[in-house]
Residue frames as a rotation matrix with the C-alpha (Angstrom) as fourth column:
GLN 1
0.872 0.228 -0.434 -24.17
-0.483 0.249 -0.839 26.09
-0.084 0.941 0.327 17.22
VAL 2
0.419 -0.668 0.615 -21.75
0.183 0.726 0.663 23.34
-0.889 -0.165 0.426 16.46
HIS 3
0.567 -0.422 -0.707 -18.99
-0.823 -0.318 -0.470 23.94
-0.026 0.849 -0.528 13.77
LEU 4
0.817 -0.364 0.448 -17.06
0.316 0.931 0.181 21.01
-0.483 -0.006 0.876 12.35
GLU 5
0.486 -0.742 -0.461 -13.33
-0.804 -0.587 0.095 21.17
-0.341 0.325 -0.882 11.39
GLU 6
0.978 -0.054 0.201 -11.69
0.104 0.963 -0.248 18.65
-0.180 0.264 0.948 9.13
SER 7
0.212 -0.972 -0.102 -8.11
-0.923 -0.234 0.306 17.77
-0.321 0.029 -0.947 8.80
GLY 8
0.025 -0.426 0.904 -5.92
-0.166 0.890 0.424 15.09
-0.986 -0.161 -0.049 7.31
GLY 9
0.941 0.280 0.189 -6.44
0.143 0.175 -0.974 15.57
-0.306 0.944 0.124 3.45
GLY 10
0.114 -0.902 -0.415 -3.56
-0.566 -0.403 0.719 15.86
-0.816 0.153 -0.557 1.08
LEU 11
0.464 -0.042 -0.885 -1.83
-0.869 0.175 -0.464 14.25
0.174 0.984 0.044 -1.73
VAL 12
0.058 -0.407 0.911 -1.03
-0.461 0.799 0.387 10.57
-0.885 -0.443 -0.141 -1.75
GLN 13
-0.705 -0.305 -0.640 0.07
-0.699 0.450 0.556 7.92
0.118 0.839 -0.530 -4.34
ALA 14
0.379 0.803 -0.460 -2.19
-0.748 0.559 0.358 5.24
0.544 0.209 0.812 -5.44
GLY 15
0.119 -0.298 -0.947 -2.16
0.390 0.891 -0.231 2.44
0.913 -0.342 0.223 -2.98
GLY 16
-0.804 -0.578 0.140 -1.41
0.089 -0.351 -0.932 4.70
0.588 -0.737 0.333 -0.14
SER 17
-0.037 0.717 -0.696 -3.51
0.952 0.236 0.192 5.61
0.302 -0.656 -0.691 3.02
LEU 18
-0.679 -0.046 0.732 -4.87
-0.146 -0.970 -0.196 8.78
0.719 -0.240 0.652 4.65
ARG 19
-0.353 0.620 -0.701 -6.87
0.935 0.258 -0.243 9.41
0.030 -0.741 -0.671 7.77
LEU 20
-0.407 0.354 0.842 -9.35
0.009 -0.920 0.391 12.17
0.913 0.167 0.371 7.91
SER 21
-0.632 0.234 -0.739 -10.47
0.773 0.114 -0.624 13.67
-0.061 -0.966 -0.253 11.15
CYS 22
-0.189 0.670 0.718 -13.42
0.228 -0.681 0.696 15.84
0.955 0.295 -0.024 12.03
ALA 23
-0.779 -0.138 -0.612 -13.57
0.624 -0.072 -0.778 17.79
0.063 -0.988 0.143 15.29
ALA 24
0.288 0.939 0.186 -16.73
0.768 -0.343 0.540 19.40
0.572 -0.013 -0.820 16.76
SER 25
-0.388 -0.493 0.779 -16.37
0.027 -0.850 -0.526 22.87
0.921 -0.183 0.343 18.21
ALA 26
-0.091 0.454 0.886 -18.66
-0.928 -0.362 0.090 22.14
0.362 -0.814 0.455 21.09
PRO 27
-0.804 -0.161 0.572 -19.10
-0.473 0.756 -0.453 19.33
-0.359 -0.635 -0.684 23.68
ILE 28
-0.322 0.763 -0.561 -21.56
-0.680 0.226 0.698 16.71
0.659 0.606 0.446 22.38
PHE 29
-0.166 0.461 0.872 -23.99
-0.868 0.351 -0.351 14.79
-0.468 -0.815 0.341 24.43
ARG 30
0.070 0.282 0.957 -25.08
0.047 0.957 -0.286 12.38
-0.996 0.065 0.054 21.81
ILE 31
-0.770 -0.323 -0.550 -24.06
-0.537 -0.135 0.832 11.59
-0.343 0.937 -0.070 18.19
GLU 32
0.240 0.853 0.463 -27.24
-0.307 0.519 -0.798 10.46
-0.921 0.049 0.386 16.37
ARG 33
0.886 0.019 0.463 -25.99
0.406 0.450 -0.796 10.42
-0.223 0.893 0.391 12.76
MET 34
0.234 -0.878 -0.417 -22.46
-0.390 -0.478 0.787 10.84
-0.891 -0.021 -0.454 11.38
GLY 35
0.693 -0.001 0.721 -21.02
0.564 0.623 -0.542 10.32
-0.449 0.782 0.433 7.99
TRP 36
-0.372 -0.774 -0.513 -18.28
-0.142 -0.499 0.855 11.30
-0.917 0.391 0.076 5.32
TYR 37
0.787 0.569 0.240 -19.39
0.305 -0.020 -0.952 12.42
-0.536 0.822 -0.189 1.94
ARG 38
-0.374 -0.921 -0.106 -17.20
0.362 -0.250 0.898 13.22
-0.854 0.298 0.427 -1.10
GLU 39
0.776 0.550 -0.308 -17.45
-0.011 -0.477 -0.879 15.20
-0.631 0.685 -0.364 -4.20
ALA 40
-0.167 -0.865 0.473 -15.27
0.696 0.236 0.678 14.33
-0.698 0.443 0.563 -7.04
PRO 41
-0.680 -0.215 -0.701 -14.57
-0.174 -0.882 0.439 16.94
-0.713 0.420 0.562 -9.77
GLY 42
-0.715 0.472 -0.516 -17.68
-0.628 -0.108 0.771 17.39
0.308 0.875 0.374 -12.06
LYS 43
-0.524 0.494 -0.694 -19.69
0.354 0.867 0.350 15.03
0.775 -0.062 -0.629 -9.99
GLN 44
0.434 0.711 0.553 -22.42
-0.355 -0.429 0.831 15.28
0.828 -0.557 0.066 -7.27
ARG 45
-0.512 -0.468 0.720 -21.62
-0.854 0.185 -0.487 14.80
0.095 -0.864 -0.494 -3.57
GLU 46
0.309 0.532 -0.788 -21.98
-0.366 0.831 0.418 11.23
0.878 0.159 0.452 -2.59
LEU 47
0.714 0.049 0.699 -21.95
-0.694 0.186 0.696 9.19
-0.096 -0.981 0.167 0.55
ALA 48
-0.064 -0.829 -0.555 -18.82
-0.639 0.461 -0.616 7.43
0.767 0.315 -0.559 1.30
ALA 49
-0.589 -0.022 -0.808 -19.47
0.496 0.779 -0.383 6.10
0.638 -0.626 -0.448 4.85
THR 50
-0.005 0.658 0.753 -21.99
-0.588 -0.611 0.530 6.55
0.809 -0.440 0.389 7.58
MET 51
-0.763 -0.011 -0.646 -22.70
0.421 0.750 -0.510 5.39
0.490 -0.661 -0.568 11.05
SER 52
0.230 0.920 0.316 -25.86
-0.002 -0.325 0.946 5.53
0.973 -0.219 -0.073 12.98
SER 53
0.248 -0.018 0.969 -26.34
-0.894 -0.389 0.221 5.98
0.373 -0.921 -0.113 16.77
GLY 54
0.930 0.210 0.300 -26.11
-0.310 0.888 0.339 2.20
-0.195 -0.408 0.892 17.00
ASN 55
0.103 -0.993 -0.053 -22.56
-0.678 -0.109 0.727 2.25
-0.728 -0.039 -0.685 15.77
THR 56
0.329 0.135 0.934 -23.42
0.466 0.837 -0.286 0.16
-0.821 0.530 0.213 12.79
PRO 57
-0.387 -0.493 -0.779 -21.24
-0.357 -0.699 0.620 1.47
-0.850 0.518 0.095 9.91
ASP 58
0.583 0.492 0.647 -22.42
0.512 0.396 -0.762 1.48
-0.631 0.776 -0.021 6.21
TYR 59
-0.275 -0.876 -0.395 -20.34
-0.004 -0.410 0.912 2.08
-0.961 0.252 0.109 3.21
ALA 60
0.570 0.331 -0.752 -20.62
-0.761 -0.132 -0.635 2.90
-0.310 0.934 0.177 -0.47
ASP 61
0.935 -0.112 0.335 -19.82
0.206 0.943 -0.262 -0.17
-0.287 0.314 0.905 -2.52
SER 62
0.728 -0.662 0.179 -16.88
0.050 -0.209 -0.977 1.63
0.684 0.720 -0.119 -4.02
VAL 63
-0.012 -0.791 0.611 -15.11
-0.720 -0.418 -0.554 1.93
0.694 -0.447 -0.565 -0.65
LYS 64
0.843 0.434 0.319 -16.14
-0.536 0.626 0.566 -1.14
0.046 -0.648 0.760 1.12
GLY 65
0.864 -0.501 -0.044 -13.20
0.503 0.863 0.049 -3.01
0.013 -0.065 0.998 2.52
ARG 66
-0.074 -0.865 0.496 -10.89
0.716 -0.392 -0.578 -0.02
0.694 0.312 0.648 2.11
PHE 67
-0.397 0.054 0.916 -12.51
-0.288 -0.955 -0.068 2.71
0.872 -0.291 0.394 4.31
ILE 68
-0.277 0.220 -0.935 -13.17
0.854 0.502 -0.135 2.62
0.440 -0.837 -0.327 8.07
ILE 69
-0.046 0.373 0.927 -15.41
-0.178 -0.916 0.360 5.18
0.983 -0.148 0.108 9.73
SER 70
-0.155 -0.031 -0.987 -15.07
0.886 0.437 -0.153 5.48
0.437 -0.899 -0.040 13.52
ARG 71
0.375 0.359 0.855 -15.94
-0.064 -0.910 0.410 8.04
0.925 -0.209 -0.318 16.27
ASP 72
-0.579 -0.513 -0.634 -14.47
0.711 0.063 -0.700 9.20
0.399 -0.856 0.328 19.54
ALA 73
0.387 0.904 0.180 -17.49
0.582 -0.391 0.713 10.67
0.716 -0.171 -0.677 21.40
ALA 74
0.475 -0.304 -0.826 -15.31
0.812 -0.210 0.545 11.68
-0.339 -0.929 0.147 24.39
ASN 75
-0.514 -0.797 -0.316 -13.20
0.513 -0.581 0.631 13.89
-0.687 0.162 0.708 22.16
HIS 76
0.437 0.794 -0.423 -16.11
0.023 -0.479 -0.877 14.98
-0.899 0.373 -0.228 19.96
ARG 77
-0.314 -0.687 -0.655 -14.33
-0.791 -0.192 0.581 13.70
-0.524 0.701 -0.483 16.96
ILE 78
0.759 0.429 0.490 -15.06
-0.080 0.808 -0.584 11.40
-0.646 0.404 0.648 13.98
SER 79
-0.227 -0.935 -0.273 -12.61
-0.556 -0.105 0.825 9.80
-0.800 0.339 -0.496 11.63
LEU 80
0.891 0.429 -0.151 -12.15
-0.374 0.501 -0.781 8.16
-0.259 0.752 0.606 8.27
ARG 81
-0.033 -0.962 0.269 -9.45
-0.386 0.261 0.885 5.83
-0.922 -0.074 -0.380 7.61
MET 82
0.825 0.410 -0.389 -8.82
-0.486 0.165 -0.858 5.33
-0.288 0.897 0.335 3.91
ASN 83
0.055 -0.833 0.550 -6.69
-0.209 0.529 0.822 2.51
-0.976 -0.160 -0.145 2.68
ASN 84
-0.530 -0.307 0.790 -5.50
0.632 0.479 0.610 1.38
-0.565 0.823 -0.060 -0.88
LEU 85
0.158 0.499 -0.852 -6.45
-0.109 -0.849 -0.517 4.72
-0.981 0.174 -0.080 -2.30
SER 86
-0.219 -0.113 0.969 -7.05
0.905 0.349 0.245 5.06
-0.366 0.930 0.026 -5.96
PRO 87
-0.973 -0.205 0.109 -7.28
0.232 -0.885 0.403 8.07
0.014 0.417 0.909 -8.36
GLU 88
-0.314 0.946 0.078 -11.09
0.398 0.057 0.916 7.50
0.862 0.319 -0.394 -8.33
ASP 89
0.217 0.322 -0.922 -11.09
0.973 -0.001 0.229 8.53
0.073 -0.947 -0.314 -4.63
THR 90
-0.884 -0.465 0.043 -9.78
0.464 -0.885 -0.023 12.10
0.049 0.000 0.999 -5.47
GLY 91
0.054 0.853 0.518 -12.25
0.511 -0.469 0.720 14.69
0.858 0.226 -0.462 -4.36
VAL 92
-0.541 -0.075 0.838 -13.40
-0.562 -0.709 -0.426 16.97
0.626 -0.702 0.341 -1.59
TYR 93
-0.390 0.320 -0.864 -14.37
0.557 0.829 0.056 15.11
0.734 -0.459 -0.501 1.54
TYR 94
-0.313 0.365 0.877 -16.95
-0.642 -0.761 0.088 16.53
0.700 -0.536 0.472 3.88
CYS 95
-0.910 0.063 -0.410 -17.93
0.350 0.646 -0.678 15.32
0.223 -0.761 -0.610 7.38
TYR 96
-0.262 0.893 0.367 -21.40
-0.389 -0.446 0.806 15.40
0.883 0.068 0.464 8.66
LEU 97
-0.880 -0.109 -0.462 -22.63
0.359 0.484 -0.798 15.26
0.311 -0.868 -0.386 12.12
ALA 98
-0.058 0.919 0.390 -26.09
-0.413 -0.378 0.829 15.41
0.909 -0.113 0.401 13.80
GLY 99
-0.309 -0.001 -0.951 -27.01
0.680 0.698 -0.222 14.93
0.664 -0.716 -0.215 17.45
LEU 100
0.768 0.621 -0.155 -27.41
0.466 -0.377 0.800 16.63
0.438 -0.687 -0.579 20.74
THR 101
-0.150 -0.816 0.559 -25.06
-0.268 -0.510 -0.817 19.21
0.952 -0.273 -0.142 22.49
ARG 102
-0.780 -0.245 -0.576 -24.34
0.466 0.387 -0.796 19.00
0.417 -0.889 -0.188 26.12
GLN 103
-0.868 0.491 -0.075 -27.07
-0.364 -0.732 -0.576 21.65
-0.338 -0.473 0.814 26.57
LEU 104
-0.429 0.664 0.613 -29.42
0.500 0.739 -0.451 18.96
-0.752 0.113 -0.649 24.87
ARG 105
0.248 0.496 -0.832 -29.89
-0.488 -0.678 -0.549 21.14
-0.837 0.542 0.074 21.86
GLY 106
0.604 0.125 0.787 -30.23
0.464 0.748 -0.475 19.54
-0.647 0.652 0.394 18.55
PHE 107
0.055 -0.625 -0.779 -27.59
-0.538 -0.675 0.504 20.24
-0.841 0.392 -0.373 15.87
ASP 108
0.708 0.149 0.691 -26.92
0.496 0.592 -0.636 19.37
-0.503 0.792 0.345 12.34
ALA 109
0.549 -0.577 -0.604 -23.56
-0.462 -0.812 0.356 20.44
-0.696 0.084 -0.713 10.84
TRP 110
0.869 -0.361 0.339 -21.20
0.493 0.565 -0.662 19.94
0.048 0.742 0.669 7.91
GLY 111
0.092 -0.955 -0.282 -17.45
0.547 -0.188 0.816 20.51
-0.832 -0.230 0.505 7.65
GLN 112
0.418 0.019 -0.908 -15.99
-0.474 -0.848 -0.236 22.90
-0.775 0.529 -0.346 5.25
GLY 113
0.998 -0.034 -0.048 -14.39
-0.023 0.536 -0.844 20.12
0.055 0.844 0.534 3.14
VAL 114
0.256 -0.966 -0.038 -10.91
-0.480 -0.161 0.862 18.80
-0.839 -0.202 -0.505 2.72
GLN 115
0.535 0.000 -0.845 -9.18
-0.837 0.133 -0.531 17.89
0.112 0.991 0.071 -0.39
VAL 116
0.254 -0.479 0.840 -7.93
-0.082 0.855 0.512 14.38
-0.964 -0.199 0.178 -1.10
THR 117
0.527 -0.124 -0.840 -5.87
-0.850 -0.066 -0.523 13.93
0.010 0.990 -0.141 -4.24
VAL 118
0.366 -0.513 0.776 -4.57
-0.028 0.828 0.560 10.46
-0.930 -0.227 0.289 -5.33
SER 119
0.255 -0.397 -0.882 -2.06
-0.907 -0.414 -0.076 10.30
-0.335 0.819 -0.466 -7.92
THR 120
0.960 0.148 -0.238 -1.13
-0.249 0.840 -0.483 7.43
0.128 0.523 0.843 -10.28
């Protein structure tokens, strides 16, 4: 079973940047789907950024041009670089990963969530 651990959240002023990281607990043979989702206070969880196995990123309109999703398969880690943050980006951010372990077992996992707070 693969567990994901997120890091990098915190408090930042509007216009600042943060980098979120998500590490898998077990070696991964192949990443098939990956993404970062966020949940603002009082709102439903929404997709912020995703990347398919073909390394083509896709972003929510609200974060295009500001967020960059990337992966480091060798180190079993995915990241989200967030630039020019605004208070509307405040929320809990969750990473998602699906693929195959080195034992060729399919997995589908969510991180525990990390808080991002953007102040005015």
